[in-house]
C-alpha positions in Angstrom: 4.3 8.8 28.4 4.0 9.0 24.7 0.9 11.0 23.4 -0.5 7.9 21.7 -0.4 6.0 25.0 -2.9 8.5 26.4 -5.5 7.5 23.8 -6.1 4.0 25.2 -7.8 5.2 28.4 -9.7 7.8 26.5 -11.0 5.3 23.9 -12.0 2.9 26.7 -13.9 5.6 28.4 -15.7 6.9 25.3 -16.5 3.4 24.0 -17.5 1.6 27.2 -21.2 1.1 27.8 -22.3 2.4 24.4 -24.4 0.4 21.9 -22.4 -1.1 19.0 -23.8 1.4 16.5 -22.6 4.4 18.7 -19.2 2.7 19.0 -18.9 2.5 15.3 -19.8 6.2 14.9 -17.3 7.2 17.5 -14.5 5.1 16.0 -15.3 6.6 12.6 -15.2 10.1 13.9 -12.0 9.6 15.8 -10.3 7.9 12.8 -11.4 10.8 10.6 -10.0 13.4 13.0 -6.7 11.5 13.2 -6.5 11.4 9.4 -7.1 15.1 9.2 -4.4 15.8 11.8 -1.9 13.7 10.0 -2.7 15.5 6.7 -2.3 18.8 8.4 1.1 17.9 9.9 2.3 16.6 6.5 1.5 19.9 4.8 3.1 22.2 7.4 6.7 20.8 7.1 8.0 23.1 4.4 10.4 22.3 1.6 14.0 21.1 2.0 15.3 24.3 0.4 14.1 26.3 3.4 16.6 24.5 5.7 16.5 21.2 7.4 14.5 20.1 10.4 14.0 17.2 12.8 11.8 16.3 15.7 12.8 15.6 19.3 10.8 14.7 22.4 12.6 17.4 24.4 11.0 20.8 25.2 11.8 23.7 22.9 14.0 25.5 25.5 16.1 22.4 26.0 16.5 22.0 22.3 17.7 25.6 22.0 20.2 25.1 24.9 21.5 22.0 23.1 21.8 23.9 19.8 23.7 26.7 21.6 26.1 24.3 23.1 26.7 22.4 19.9 27.3 25.6 17.9 29.7 26.9 20.5 31.6 23.6 20.6 32.1 23.9 16.8 33.4 27.4 17.0 30.3 29.5 16.3 29.4 32.5 18.4 25.7 33.1 19.3 24.7 36.6 18.1 21.0 36.8 18.7 19.1 34.9 21.4 15.3 34.6 21.6 12.9 32.5 23.6 12.8 29.8 20.9 15.4 30.9 18.4 19.1 31.6 18.2 21.2 33.1 15.4 25.0 32.9 15.2 27.1 36.0 14.7 28.3 36.4 11.1 31.2 34.1 10.4 33.4 33.6 7.4 32.2 31.0 4.9 35.0 28.4 4.7 36.9 28.7 1.5 36.2 25.1 0.4 32.4 25.8 0.8 32.2 28.9 -1.3 30.4 28.3 -4.6 32.8 28.8 -7.5 30.1 30.1 -9.8 28.5 32.4 -7.2 26.7 35.4 -8.8 28.2 37.7 -6.1 31.1 37.0 -3.8 29.8 36.2 -0.3 32.3 35.8 2.5 30.1 35.6 5.6 27.1 33.6 6.8 25.0 32.9 9.8 23.0 29.9 11.1 19.6 30.2 12.7 18.0 27.5 14.9 14.3 27.7 15.7 12.4 25.3 18.0 8.7 25.1 18.3 6.3 22.7 20.0 4.2 20.4 17.9 0.6 19.5 18.5 1.1 15.8 19.4 4.1 16.3 21.7 7.7 17.0 21.2 9.5 19.8 19.4 10.3 20.6 15.8 13.8 22.0 15.4 14.6 23.9 12.2 18.1 24.8 11.1 18.7 27.3 8.3 21.7 29.1 6.9 21.9 32.6 5.5 24.6 34.3 3.4 25.5 37.8 4.6 26.7 40.2 2.0 29.7 42.4 2.9 27.5 45.5 3.0 25.0 44.1 5.5 24.7 45.8 8.8 23.2 44.8 12.1 23.0 41.6 13.9 19.4 40.7 13.2 17.7 37.4 12.9 19.0 37.0 10.2 21.0 40.2 9.5 19.5 42.7 7.0 20.3 41.8 3.4 21.0 38.2 4.2 19.8 35.5 1.7 18.8 32.0 2.6 21.2 29.1 1.8 19.3 27.1 -0.8 19.6 23.4 -1.6 21.1 24.3 -5.0 24.3 25.4 -3.1 25.1 21.8 -2.3 28.3 22.3 -0.4 27.0 25.0 1.9 23.6 23.4 2.3 25.4 20.2 3.3 27.0 22.2 6.1 23.6 23.3 7.3 22.5 19.7 7.3 25.7 18.8 9.3 24.8 21.4 11.9 21.3 20.0 12.2 22.9 16.6 12.6 25.1 17.8 15.5 22.0 19.2 17.3 19.8 16.2 16.5 22.4 13.7 17.8 22.9 15.7 21.0 19.1 16.0 21.5 18.7 12.3 21.0 21.4 11.5 23.6 19.7 13.9 26.1 16.3 12.4 25.4 17.7 8.9 26.1 19.2 10.2 29.3 22.8 9.6 28.1 
């Protein structure tokens, strides 16, 4: 059942047997609360340069399992696992995706997938890439010294979007029962 479908019985219960003026007040209050919630959701999303994200109706743990499978299918190794987040092990940046005008040579990168429940149901899945300099140590989330792949690095950022697409498509298939 979609969260909005739950509102019907609630509204019938709240509005039944009330005088017309009270109904008008209740409808106004509920509409105002809905508008505030939509405004809050719109401001939480973050900018595109922080990575790319999508929503799915699956629980967060299912979204993380799907992301793990998709990354492994495409040759990535999972380095760090958390309850609602995974990070790949550092991997070589494909030669054709390395920025020719890079300020410093970067040969490795990691991908991080984070899933979190949203208020009105479903899960927000966020995919981000991080460049890992040669001197970076550890297998953190992301590794120490890593810098986020920004939208200005079009080629590498398009790879981050492609990874999000793999995960989104697989999540949609799972949500449809396919």
